[in-house]
C-alpha positions, 0 to 999 in steps of 0.5 A: 206067943206065950211069955215064956217062949218069947223070953226064952228065944230073946235070951237065945238071941242075946246069948248069941250076939254076946257070943259074937262079941256084940254088946249094946255098947259096941253095936250100930255105927252112929255119927261121930264114931269112927269108921272101923278098918274095913280090912278086918271084915272079909268083904268080897271084891277089892276095897280102895287102896286107902281111905285115909284122908278121903271123904267116904260114903259108905253105902249099904244096899241089896239087890232087891231094894228099889230105892238102892237101884235109884240111888246108884245113878246119883252115887255114880255121879257124885263119884264122877263129879268129886273123885278128883277132890278126895271122895270115895264111895264104897257100896257094901252089898248085903246079898246072900248070894253073889249072883244076885248082886252080879245081876243087879250090877249088870243092869246098874253099872257104876264107877265106884267100888262095890263089894259084898259083905258074904258073912254080914260081919260089917253089917252086924257092926254097922247095923243099917236100919233100912236099905239103903243106908249111907254114912258119910265119912270125913277125912279123919275117918269119922262118921259125920252123916247118916242116911236112912234110905234114899229119897230122891232129889232130896237125899241127893241134895243133902249128900252134895252139900254135905260132900262139898262141905267136908271136901272143903275141911282140912284133912 
């Protein structure tokens, strides 16, 4: 690709981001950021009644993602084990088609909340780098940990340590 065409494409891409309200200053959620109000993102499905005062694992996933399928049983186990202590796991599907998400869910039933970001508004705000990507959020609504990918028992161990630590902290 020649330099002029590449520059033109980059300019168009940046212009479309700015037109949608994105800028480097407000892109990509990171550790230390507050979690945005999820009700403004037009997510398909029912969000938990309240996340206030809860430890939350906000997990971005897709039906085509092998590591996502591996992470779901772990997330389900965590939800069941720590729910009564204040843990909420919220999985956000980035699938283009609801039918793909639904088929995945039939094969991977879970006890935690699953919604779909059909318009990719939340995904555009969070900018997950890989599938799955999880944000572990403290009781005050601040992102405390970030997991890019799922690496089996190592990630599971990290989740347990982080969740237990955050559940012990005062709201």
